[in-house]
C-alpha positions in Angstrom: 1.4 -27.6 -56.1 5.2 -27.4 -56.7 5.6 -25.0 -59.7 4.1 -21.9 -61.2 4.5 -21.1 -64.9 3.9 -17.7 -66.5 3.1 -16.6 -70.0 5.1 -13.5 -71.0 3.4 -11.1 -73.5 0.4 -9.3 -71.9 1.0 -11.0 -68.5 4.5 -10.0 -67.4 4.9 -7.1 -69.8 2.4 -5.0 -71.7 3.9 -5.8 -75.0 0.8 -6.5 -77.1 0.8 -2.9 -78.5 4.5 -3.4 -79.5 3.5 -6.4 -81.6 0.7 -4.6 -83.3 2.8 -1.6 -84.0 5.7 -3.6 -85.4 3.4 -5.7 -87.6 1.7 -2.7 -89.0 5.0 -1.1 -89.8 6.8 -4.1 -91.3 3.8 -5.6 -93.2 2.7 -2.1 -94.1 6.1 -1.6 -95.9 5.0 -4.5 -98.1 1.7 -2.8 -99.0 -0.3 -4.8 -96.5 -2.9 -3.1 -94.3 -3.0 -4.8 -90.9 -6.5 -4.2 -89.5 -7.8 -4.7 -86.0 -9.7 -7.8 -87.2 -6.6 -9.3 -88.6 -4.7 -8.5 -85.4 -7.3 -10.2 -83.3 -6.7 -13.4 -85.4 -2.9 -13.3 -85.5 -2.5 -12.4 -81.8 -2.9 -16.1 -81.0 -0.1 -17.1 -83.4 3.7 -17.4 -83.2 5.6 -14.7 -85.2 6.5 -17.4 -87.8 2.8 -18.3 -88.1 1.8 -14.6 -88.4 4.3 -14.0 -91.2 3.2 -17.1 -93.1 -0.4 -16.0 -92.6 0.2 -12.7 -94.4 2.3 -14.3 -97.1 -0.6 -16.6 -97.9 -3.1 -13.7 -98.1 -0.9 -11.2 -99.9 2.4 -12.8 -101.1 5.3 -10.5 -101.6 8.6 -10.7 -103.6 12.3 -9.9 -103.2 12.5 -10.7 -99.4 12.2 -14.0 -97.7 9.6 -14.9 -95.0 12.2 -15.5 -92.3 13.7 -12.0 -93.1 10.3 -10.3 -92.7 9.7 -12.3 -89.5 13.1 -11.1 -88.1 12.2 -7.5 -89.0 9.1 -7.8 -86.8 11.0 -9.4 -84.0 13.8 -6.8 -84.1 11.2 -3.9 -84.0 9.4 -5.5 -81.0 12.7 -5.8 -79.3 13.4 -2.1 -79.8 10.0 -1.2 -78.4 10.7 -3.4 -75.3 14.0 -1.8 -74.7 12.5 1.7 -75.0 9.1 1.4 -73.5 8.7 -2.0 -71.8 7.0 -1.8 -68.4 6.2 -4.5 -65.8 2.5 -5.4 -65.4 0.8 -4.7 -62.0 1.4 -7.4 -59.5 4.1 -9.3 -61.3 6.9 -8.6 -58.8 4.7 -9.3 -55.8 3.6 -12.6 -57.3 7.1 -13.7 -58.2 8.5 -12.8 -54.8 5.7 -14.7 -53.1 6.2 -17.9 -55.0 10.0 -17.8 -54.8 9.8 -17.4 -51.0 7.3 -20.2 -50.8 9.7 -22.6 -52.5 7.9 -23.1 -55.8 9.9 -23.6 -59.0 9.1 -20.9 -61.5 8.9 -21.2 -65.3 8.2 -19.0 -68.3 6.5 -20.5 -71.4 5.7 -18.1 -74.3 4.8 -18.2 -78.0 7.2 -15.3 -78.4 10.6 -15.9 -80.1 13.4 -17.0 -77.8 15.5 -14.0 -78.6 13.0 -11.7 -76.9 12.8 -13.6 -73.6 16.1 -12.3 -72.1 15.3 -8.8 -73.3 12.0 -8.8 -71.4 13.4 -10.4 -68.3 16.4 -8.0 -68.2 14.2 -4.9 -68.9 11.8 -5.9 -66.0 14.8 -6.9 -63.8 13.2 -10.3 -63.0 15.7 -12.8 -64.5 16.7 -14.2 -61.2 13.2 -15.5 -60.4 13.0 -18.1 -63.2 14.3 -21.6 -63.0 13.5 -22.4 -66.7 12.3 -20.4 -69.7 10.9 -21.8 -73.0 9.8 -20.4 -76.3 7.4 -22.2 -78.7 10.2 -22.2 -81.2 11.6 -25.2 -79.1 8.5 -27.4 -79.5 6.6 -28.9 -82.4 3.6 -26.6 -82.0 2.9 -23.4 -80.2 -0.1 -22.6 -78.1 -3.0 -23.5 -78.2 -1.3 -26.9 -78.5 -0.1 -28.2 -75.1 3.5 -28.9 -76.2 5.1 -26.0 -74.5 3.6 -26.7 -71.2 4.3 -30.4 -71.4 7.9 -29.6 -72.1 8.1 -27.0 -69.3 6.9 -29.5 -66.7 9.6 -31.8 -67.9 12.2 -29.0 -67.8 11.2 -28.2 -64.2 11.0 -31.9 -63.3 7.5 -31.4 -61.9 4.4 -33.4 -62.7 2.0 -31.3 -64.8 -0.8 -31.8 -62.3 1.4 -30.0 -59.7 1.8 -26.9 -61.9 -0.2 -23.6 -61.7 -0.2 -21.6 -65.0 -0.9 -17.9 -65.3 -2.2 -16.9 -68.7 -3.8 -13.8 -70.2 -4.9 -15.5 -73.5 -7.5 -18.1 -74.4 -5.1 -20.0 -76.6 -2.6 -20.2 -73.7 -5.3 -21.2 -71.3 -6.4 -24.0 -73.6 -2.8 -25.2 -74.0 -2.3 -25.4 -70.2 -5.6 -27.1 -69.6 -4.8 -29.6 -72.3 -1.4 -30.3 -70.6 -3.3 -31.2 -67.4 -2.3 -28.1 -65.4 -4.3 -25.8 -63.1 -4.9 -22.4 -64.8 -5.3 -18.9 -63.5 -6.7 -16.6 -66.3 -5.7 -13.0 -66.1 -7.4 -11.5 -69.2 -7.1 -8.0 -70.3 -9.9 -5.7 -69.0 -11.7 -5.6 -72.3 -11.8 -9.4 -72.4 -12.5 -10.1 -68.8 -16.2 -10.9 -69.4 -15.6 -13.3 -72.3 -17.2 -16.5 -71.2 -14.4 -18.6 -72.7 -12.2 -17.5 -69.8 -14.6 -19.2 -67.4 -12.9 -22.5 -68.4 -10.0 -21.5 -66.2 -9.8 -22.8 -62.6 -9.6 -19.2 -61.4 -10.1 -15.8 -63.2 -8.7 -12.6 -61.8 -8.5 -9.1 -63.2 -4.9 -8.6 -62.3 -2.0 -10.4 -60.6 -2.6 -7.8 -57.8 -5.9 -9.5 -57.1 -4.3 -12.9 -56.3 -4.8 -13.7 -52.6 -3.4 -16.3 -50.3 -6.9 -17.8 -50.1 -6.8 -18.2 -53.9 -3.4 -20.0 -53.6 -4.7 -22.2 -50.8 -7.7 -23.2 -53.0 -5.5 -24.0 -56.0 -3.2 -26.1 -53.8 -6.3 -27.9 -52.4 -7.5 -28.7 -55.9 -4.1 -30.0 -56.9 -4.1 -32.3 -53.8 -7.4 -33.9 -54.8 -6.4 -34.3 -58.4 -3.3 -36.3 -57.4 -5.1 -38.5 -54.8 
């Protein structure tokens, strides 16, 4: 293996609550009640897709879809600046792979404008060789586009990339791109059998061991033979 690629929301930073809060606030101002059921559906979408989803269900007037989308993004950015915290094990994992000579990428469905905000807040900008938002590809996760493009940006064959993902849609995208996937689901989702499709499942990046990395590299070697 020559590269590792990280998702962002829910993996590097505990930002999922920020999105839920911002969506409830912004869409609530339009008279829309954002329920937990709806949040579980829209959590797999890009911000543009979420905004279009709500417009289809309960169309509003006097303000454009892009303007509402930007209101959500701006509010999330404010939450990141005020309350953003690095997830357990992130720094240790980045330090390990950087020292080991891996190229490091970030591939997220989140808007591009939020990527530098997160990396700066967590003080991890220097670890990444390339960053990519789903805004730059035809389709966001679960389509494989973003991972295919990231492999190209890193100049690394997809089969030589390890991906860390906390979502099922991200995991599906990376598998479809031909990459090796480490699932790091949230505690309440850990026992979801769909995550068993990953090549490795751990409860936290703190649980990643050198034996795990050895096994992932061994798998990559046989895939490429």
